[in-house]
VODRENDO-422483 format. One line per field, with one value per residue: x negated, y negated, z of N, C-alpha, C in turn; residue number from 1; residue in one letter. Coordinates in steps of 0.02 Angstrom, whole numbers, padded with zeros to 5 digits, always signed. Example, Ala and Ser with C-alpha at 12.3 -4.5 7.8 and 13.67 -1.06 7.14 Angstrom:
BEGIN
n.xx	(-00660 -00642)
n.yy	(+00284 +00112)
n.zz	(+00390 +00354)
ca.xx	(-00615 -00684)
ca.yy	(+00225 +00053)
ca.zz	(+00390 +00357)
c.xx	(-00660 -00645)
c.yy	(+00165 -00002)
c.zz	(+00390 +00394)
i	(1 2)
aa	(A S)
//
This chain:
BEGIN
n.xx	(-08417 -08286 -08128 -07985 -07879 -07742 -07722 -07767 -07677 -07555 -07571 -07586 -07462 -07374 -07416 -07380 -07241 -07214 -07233 -07144 -07017 -07024 -06948 -06946 -07067 -07149 -07283 -07420 -07432 -07317 -07179 -07021 -07012 -07115 -07164 -07223 -07348 -07465 -07474 -07498 -07625 -07699 -07695 -07765 -07889 -07926 -07934 -08040 -08149 -08265 -08321 -08370 -08462 -08610 -08778 -08905 -08842 -08789 -08685 -08598 -08580 -08501 -08384 -08344 -08329 -08230 -08123 -08102 -08061 -07944 -07870 -07855 -07764 -07661 -07644 -07689 -07642 -07616 -07744 -07819 -07754 -07784 -07924 -07938 -07874 -07961 -08073 -08017 -07992 -08125 -08163 -08094 -08173 -08208 -08302 -08420 -08384 -08383 -08389 -08439 -08408 -08273 -08284 -08351 -08250 -08157 -08227 -08229 -08092 -08069 -08147 -08076 -07956 -07999 -08035 -07914 -07750 -07745 -07868 -08034 -08117 -08255 -08296 -08274 -08372 -08487 -08476 -08481 -08604 -08686 -08659 -08695 -08836)
n.yy	(-06819 -06902 -06964 -06925 -07047 -07022 -06927 -06999 -07107 -07039 -06974 -07087 -07149 -07050 -07046 -07174 -07165 -07079 -07154 -07255 -07374 -07548 -07693 -07863 -07968 -08095 -08081 -08109 -08020 -07948 -07856 -07813 -07691 -07571 -07465 -07490 -07542 -07451 -07405 -07523 -07554 -07442 -07462 -07583 -07542 -07452 -07541 -07629 -07550 -07526 -07651 -07670 -07571 -07584 -07569 -07521 -07569 -07523 -07383 -07418 -07554 -07551 -07490 -07587 -07703 -07664 -07635 -07761 -07833 -07762 -07799 -07936 -07940 -07849 -07835 -07784 -07659 -07564 -07562 -07505 -07380 -07323 -07316 -07227 -07114 -07085 -07041 -06929 -06852 -06832 -06754 -06639 -06571 -06630 -06726 -06822 -06839 -06977 -07059 -07185 -07245 -07277 -07371 -07470 -07498 -07557 -07671 -07737 -07759 -07847 -07954 -07987 -08031 -08146 -08224 -08237 -08217 -08185 -08244 -08286 -08157 -08155 -08207 -08101 -08013 -08084 -08091 -07954 -07920 -07988 -07918 -07787 -07774)
n.zz	(+06706 +06630 +06683 +06594 +06516 +06509 +06610 +06724 +06724 +06737 +06862 +06944 +06923 +06972 +07105 +07144 +07130 +07233 +07345 +07464 +07416 +07444 +07514 +07456 +07529 +07630 +07593 +07480 +07369 +07363 +07299 +07229 +07168 +07198 +07127 +07003 +07024 +07042 +06910 +06840 +06894 +06850 +06713 +06702 +06752 +06653 +06545 +06578 +06610 +06534 +06534 +06662 +06671 +06666 +06605 +06718 +06830 +06994 +07044 +07147 +07128 +07013 +07061 +07154 +07071 +06978 +07064 +07117 +07002 +06970 +07082 +07060 +06953 +06985 +07121 +07291 +07335 +07230 +07177 +07280 +07287 +07160 +07168 +07277 +07225 +07121 +07192 +07252 +07138 +07100 +07211 +07187 +07103 +06984 +06978 +07075 +07235 +07351 +07501 +07516 +07397 +07411 +07512 +07440 +07348 +07435 +07474 +07352 +07335 +07442 +07397 +07281 +07338 +07402 +07292 +07223 +07150 +06978 +06957 +06893 +06808 +06801 +06921 +07006 +06960 +06992 +07133 +07167 +07115 +07202 +07318 +07285 +07222)
ca.xx	(-08358 -08239 -08058 -07946 -07832 -07676 -07723 -07772 -07615 -07504 -07583 -07571 -07390 -07343 -07432 -07338 -07172 -07208 -07233 -07078 -07006 -07017 -06913 -06990 -07088 -07188 -07351 -07430 -07427 -07256 -07134 -06964 -07022 -07185 -07183 -07261 -07414 -07519 -07478 -07532 -07696 -07730 -07703 -07819 -07950 -07942 -07950 -08103 -08199 -08328 -08348 -08407 -08510 -08670 -08839 -08946 -08801 -08774 -08616 -08558 -08561 -08446 -08324 -08327 -08306 -08166 -08072 -08090 -08022 -07877 -07837 -07837 -07707 -07607 -07640 -07734 -07614 -07630 -07816 -07841 -07727 -07822 -07990 -07931 -07859 -08023 -08114 -07982 -08007 -08194 -08166 -08066 -08224 -08217 -08353 -08457 -08349 -08428 -08352 -08467 -08371 -08212 -08305 -08364 -08184 -08127 -08263 -08204 -08024 -08075 -08171 -08020 -07908 -08028 -08033 -07844 -07713 -07761 -07931 -08079 -08152 -08326 -08308 -08279 -08437 -08537 -08470 -08503 -08676 -08718 -08651 -08729 -08883)
ca.yy	(-06811 -06957 -06945 -06947 -07100 -06994 -06897 -07051 -07144 -06995 -06966 -07151 -07160 -07004 -07069 -07232 -07143 -07045 -07203 -07286 -07442 -07597 -07754 -07921 -07996 -08156 -08067 -08135 -07970 -07910 -07851 -07771 -07624 -07552 -07409 -07512 -07565 -07406 -07403 -07585 -07547 -07393 -07494 -07632 -07503 -07427 -07597 -07662 -07501 -07536 -07717 -07664 -07517 -07616 -07532 -07545 -07585 -07463 -07358 -07455 -07617 -07536 -07480 -07653 -07749 -07642 -07644 -07833 -07853 -07734 -07840 -08000 -07932 -07806 -07836 -07738 -07592 -07521 -07556 -07454 -07314 -07297 -07297 -07166 -07058 -07069 -07000 -06864 -06819 -06809 -06702 -06578 -06539 -06664 -06779 -06820 -06882 -07014 -07105 -07252 -07273 -07306 -07432 -07519 -07518 -07603 -07736 -07768 -07783 -07908 -08008 -08007 -08069 -08213 -08259 -08254 -08188 -08209 -08281 -08267 -08093 -08169 -08217 -08033 -07985 -08120 -08069 -07885 -07919 -08009 -07864 -07726 -07796)
ca.zz	(+06665 +06639 +06690 +06536 +06534 +06520 +06677 +06776 +06725 +06763 +06933 +06975 +06920 +07019 +07172 +07156 +07139 +07297 +07399 +07471 +07392 +07498 +07494 +07450 +07593 +07618 +07573 +07412 +07316 +07373 +07242 +07246 +07142 +07210 +07084 +06944 +07044 +07022 +06837 +06822 +06911 +06806 +06647 +06708 +06760 +06586 +06501 +06596 +06633 +06497 +06551 +06725 +06664 +06638 +06617 +06773 +06889 +07033 +07043 +07197 +07094 +06967 +07102 +07182 +07019 +06949 +07116 +07120 +06944 +06979 +07133 +07029 +06908 +07008 +07193 +07326 +07347 +07173 +07171 +07329 +07267 +07103 +07194 +07318 +07180 +07085 +07237 +07258 +07075 +07106 +07262 +07158 +07062 +06920 +06986 +07138 +07283 +07395 +07544 +07504 +07340 +07438 +07546 +07387 +07324 +07484 +07469 +07291 +07349 +07483 +07353 +07238 +07378 +07412 +07228 +07213 +07095 +06911 +06957 +06839 +06817 +06810 +06993 +07034 +06941 +07031 +07202 +07175 +07102 +07264 +07367 +07262 +07170)
c.xx	(-08309 -08168 -08019 -07893 -07763 -07671 -07724 -07708 -07559 -07510 -07565 -07496 -07354 -07356 -07389 -07265 -07161 -07207 -07165 -07075 -07001 -06982 -06964 -07005 -07130 -07260 -07361 -07422 -07364 -07214 -07077 -06973 -07096 -07209 -07227 -07333 -07470 -07528 -07514 -07607 -07732 -07742 -07760 -07886 -07973 -07967 -08020 -08158 -08266 -08361 -08388 -08462 -08574 -08732 -08879 -08908 -08786 -08700 -08572 -08537 -08500 -08381 -08299 -08296 -08239 -08110 -08053 -08046 -07951 -07837 -07815 -07772 -07648 -07599 -07682 -07707 -07631 -07704 -07842 -07817 -07768 -07892 -07989 -07917 -07919 -08068 -08083 -07996 -08078 -08200 -08137 -08113 -08238 -08269 -08388 -08422 -08399 -08386 -08376 -08433 -08307 -08228 -08320 -08299 -08153 -08162 -08241 -08134 -08027 -08100 -08115 -07968 -07934 -08025 -07962 -07815 -07728 -07823 -07976 -08116 -08226 -08343 -08312 -08349 -08493 -08536 -08498 -08578 -08714 -08714 -08691 -08777 -08913)
c.yy	(-06868 -06930 -06970 -06997 -07071 -06965 -06949 -07091 -07103 -06987 -07030 -07164 -07114 -07024 -07129 -07214 -07109 -07093 -07237 -07356 -07488 -07658 -07810 -07949 -08058 -08144 -08086 -08084 -07927 -07910 -07805 -07700 -07606 -07497 -07429 -07529 -07516 -07401 -07466 -07578 -07497 -07423 -07545 -07596 -07477 -07484 -07625 -07614 -07510 -07602 -07715 -07612 -07543 -07574 -07563 -07564 -07520 -07445 -07398 -07523 -07605 -07526 -07547 -07697 -07728 -07649 -07718 -07855 -07825 -07776 -07907 -07995 -07895 -07805 -07781 -07667 -07544 -07510 -07502 -07385 -07283 -07275 -07233 -07105 -07037 -07025 -06932 -06822 -06791 -06751 -06636 -06544 -06572 -06720 -06769 -06867 -06916 -07065 -07176 -07285 -07307 -07371 -07487 -07544 -07570 -07671 -07773 -07796 -07847 -07967 -08034 -08048 -08140 -08255 -08281 -08224 -08223 -08255 -08256 -08202 -08104 -08180 -08150 -08004 -08019 -08096 -07999 -07877 -07940 -07954 -07801 -07745 -07739)
c.zz	(+06680 +06643 +06629 +06558 +06547 +06590 +06731 +06781 +06756 +06839 +06970 +06977 +06970 +07091 +07191 +07167 +07205 +07355 +07403 +07441 +07452 +07471 +07491 +07519 +07579 +07597 +07499 +07356 +07323 +07310 +07261 +07221 +07147 +07162 +07025 +06961 +07025 +06947 +06811 +06834 +06866 +06737 +06648 +06714 +06691 +06541 +06514 +06618 +06597 +06515 +06616 +06722 +06630 +06653 +06674 +06835 +06927 +07030 +07090 +07168 +07050 +07005 +07128 +07128 +06991 +07000 +07122 +07062 +06948 +07029 +07103 +06989 +06937 +07084 +07225 +07334 +07291 +07163 +07219 +07309 +07210 +07125 +07234 +07275 +07139 +07128 +07249 +07196 +07076 +07155 +07236 +07110 +06996 +06923 +07052 +07187 +07330 +07435 +07533 +07444 +07364 +07475 +07496 +07356 +07370 +07482 +07406 +07300 +07390 +07442 +07309 +07275 +07392 +07349 +07212 +07149 +07029 +06910 +06900 +06856 +06831 +06883 +07029 +07021 +06981 +07104 +07212 +07158 +07164 +07318 +07350 +07205 +07129)
i	(1 2 3 4 5 6 7 8 9 10 11 12 13 14 15 16 17 18 19 20 21 22 23 24 25 26 27 28 29 30 31 32 33 34 35 36 37 38 39 40 41 42 43 44 45 46 47 48 49 50 51 52 53 54 55 56 57 58 59 60 61 62 63 64 65 66 67 68 69 70 71 72 73 74 75 76 77 78 79 80 81 82 83 84 85 86 87 88 89 90 91 92 93 94 95 96 97 98 99 100 101 102 103 104 105 106 107 108 109 110 111 112 113 114 115 116 117 118 119 120 121 122 123 124 125 126 127 128 129 130 131 132 133)
aa	(X X X X X X X X X X X X X X X X X X X X X X X X X X X X X X X X X X X X X X X X X X X X X X X X X X X X X X X X X X X X X X X X X X X X X X X X X X X X X X X X X X X X X X X X X X X X X X X X X X X X X X X X X X X X X X X X X X X X X X X X X X X X X X X X X X X X X)
//
C-alpha cells in the first residue's frame, strides 16, 4: 500500500514543526528556518518516486536513490526524516518495516553529500546501482 501524498506531506511537515529551529551555521545545508526542510524532501520524494521505481531494481536501491535525490535538493536532514517517517508508517501497519531500508537511506544520503547540492540525479542512480545491483 502506498502512502498518500497528503498523509506523507502532513506527517513530514508536522515532524519538521516539532523539531527545534536552529540558527544559521557554517554547515553546507544550514538554514535559518528548518521547518521547510521535511516539506521540501516530501515534495522531492513525491516528484521522483516513479523515476527510482524501476522494474528489476531491489527495494534498497529505491531507498538509496530517493534519499540521495532528496539530499541533492533539500539536504540530509529532511531526507533522513522522510525515510525514518516512512519506516514508522510501515511499522504502524501500512507496510513492511525494515531496518535495512534505513541503512539504505543513509547510504543514499552519504552519496548525495558526496555528489553535492544540486548535483545530477543520474549520479545518484549510478551510485545506488553500484551499492544495490
